[in-house]
N, C-alpha and C positions, 0 to 999 in steps of 0.2 A: 579410433576406427568404429564405424557402425557395427552392430551385432548381426551376425548371420541368423536368419530365421530358420530354426529347426525345432524338433519336438521339445528339446530342453528349454528353449526360449518361449515357446508357445504356452508352456505351463506356468510361466512366471506372471505374477500379478502385475509387475511393472509394465509389461507389454500392453495389457488391457487398460491400465491407468494412464499410460503415456498418451497425450493428446495427438490427434491427427494433425500434423503440422509440417510445413515445408516439404510436402511430398513431391518427389521428382522421379519421373519415369525415363529411363535411359534406353535409347534404341539407335540403330544406324540411321544415317541420313536417308530419307525416303526417296529422293529423286536420283541419287547417285549410286548408293551402295546396297540398299536393302533388297533382299531376295524374297521371293513369294512366300516360303514357309515362315520367314522371320516377320514379314509384314502381317501375315495372318495372326501370328502369336501376339504381336504387339497390339494389333487392333482389337483382338479379343479382350486383352487386359484393359485397354483404354475404355472400351465399351462397358465392361464390368464396373469399372470405377465410376463411370458416368451414371450407370444404373443405380449405383449405391449413393450417388450424389456426393461423392468425395472429391474435393479439389486436388489438382495435381498439375505440375508443370512438366511438359515434355522436353527432355534434353537430348540433343542429337550428338552422338559421339562415334567416331570410327572404331574405337576400342571398346564399345559397349559390351561385347561378349567376353571381355577379359577383365571386367571390373570387380570380380569377386575377390575375397581375401586370398592372398597368396598367388594371384595371377592365374588361377584355374579358369578354364573355359566355363562361361556362364550361359545357361539357356536364357534366351531373350523372351520378354523384356526384363529389365533390371529396375526394381523399385526401391527407393530409399524413403523412409518415413521416420523423421526424427532420429532416434538412435538405432533404428533397426533397418535392415533391408532384406529383400527376398527377390528371387528371380523365378520366372515361369508361372503359368496360370495358377496351378493348384496351391503352391506355397503362398502366393499373393492372396488368394481367397482365404487361406488359413489365417494369414496375418489380419485381414479385415474382419473375419468372423471372431477372432480373439479380441477384437476391440468392441465386440457387441453388435456388429452390423451383419445382418444376414438377409439374403434375398429369398431364402427358402423357409423362413420362419412360419409362414402360413400354410405350408404343405404338410401333409401327413407323413409319417415315417415311411410308409410304402412309396409315396410320391417322391420323397427325397432319394430313396434307394433307386427308383426308376430314373430320376433325373441324373443321378451319378452314372448310371449305366449308359444312358443316351449321350452324356457328355464324353465319356471315355470312348465310345464308338465314334462319335463325330470327330474328336481330336485325332484319334489314331488313323482313321481312314483318310481324312483330308490332309493331315500332315505328311503321311507317307506318299500320297498321290502328288502332293506339291514337291516333295523331295524327288520323287521319280521323274516328274516332267522337267524339273530344274537341272537334273544331272544325267538322266538316262536318254533324254531326247537331244539329239546332236545339235539341231538348230537352236533350241532354247539354250543349251549349255554354251555354245560358241557365241551366240549373239546377245544373250542377256546375262546368264549366270557368270560366265567367265569375266567379261568386262566389268560388271558391277563388283565382283569380288576383288578385282585387282585395282579398282579405280582410286582407292585411297593410298596406294603404295607406289614406290618406285618400281621400275620394270622387274628387277630381280625379286624383290619382296612380293610383288604381285604374283609371280609364278609360284613362289613358295606357298603363298596364301591360298591360291587356287588348288594346288596339289593337296594341301592340308585339309581344306574344307571338302573337296571332292572325296578324298579317302574316307573322311569321317561319315559323309552322307552315304557312301556306298556300303560301309560297314553297317550302318543303321538299316538300310534297305535289305541287306543280306541277312541280318539277324532276324528280321521279321518276314523273311521269305517273299520280299517284294522285288528283289533285284532281277530275278529271272522272269518276271511277268512280262507279257506283251502290253502294248499301249491299250489294246482292246480289253484286256483283262483288268487293267487299272480303271478304265472308264466304267466297266461293269461294276466294280466295287464302289465307285463313286455314285453311280446311278442307284445302287441298292441302298446306300446310306441316304441319298436324297429322298428316295421313296419312303424310307423309314421316318425321316424328319418331316416330310410333307404330310404323311398320314397322322403323325403326332400333332402337328400344327393344326390341321383341319381348317376351320374357319375362325379360329381364335386369334386374337391379336398377338399372343405369345404362346410358347410351347405348352405352358401349363395353365393358361387362362388369361386373365386381364393384366397380370403383373409379370415382369420379366424375372427369370432366374439365371443362374450361371450358364446354363445350356444355351439360352438365347444369345448371350454375349459371345460364347464360343462359336456357335453356328454362324452368327453374323460376321465375326472376324474372318473365318475361312471363306464363306460364300461371297462376301463383299469383295475380299481381296482377289479371289479368282475371277470374279466378274469384271473387275476394274483394272486388272494388271495386263497390259498388252504383251502377248507372247506370240512367237512365230507359230506355235502349236496351240490352238484355242479349244481343243477337244474337251477339256474340263469345263470351261465356261459354257460351251455348247450343251454339255450334258445337264448342267444346272438350269439352263434356260428352258429345258424341257419340263421344268416344274415351276410354273408361273406363280404358284402360291409362295414358294421360297423367295422368288425375286421380289414379289410384293412385300413379303416379310422384311427383306433387306431394306427396301425403300422406306418402310414404316419405321424401322429402327433407326436408320440414318437420319430421317427427317426429325425424329423425336430427340435424338441425342447428339447429332452433329449438324454441321452446315449442309444444306441441301446439295446433293450430288445427283446428276442425271446419268443413268445407265446408257 
């Protein structure tokens, strides 16, 4: 079995010495089963790997979130590289950096600290906003979240899977005091985050200048997914479109690292 990436593995010289080979990124099927928060997370990692110029194959699996050792629920996406694997954005970045590849090597220590703060803010605000609209908005839940969650299962298992994922999502929202927010309050949080990112971006190609860093991949993953995912409630996308600089940023990143997509 591949090794789980943790602090004990990241200290091993074997990780740094092991070549980048046979990299596979596992995620749910995009057209049938993937939800907005999952799509954002997967796209952020794919963008990051593209920015690092690291080759990888995307593997679609209905059980992507259960592929960790012992069958525990895994945060998406799930990356396997040679004898190691990691899931979720930060552990995947740690894996890559311990192979001697960094997007922030040209930044000062202060800028690196600033970039980490922006990244944490961006991921938290957008992730919880995506969870909120996916599970707290009745139209989105009934017409998008519920059928997509159940699509890979028989009717009975589909009901169980919907119940399990909704319960988990609501626990996350409740723990971070998002569950009792109104849609207007969620939109306000997203607008504040967009304003912060837009101010940081300014007229630069990327958030910290001419070269991308992890923050650019994270911001693109969330913003692009929200702008391009059709939902009965499109208030999040409408909010982002109030910041044309961020929309142009997404077009620029998409054009550079992916096949051209028209908003």
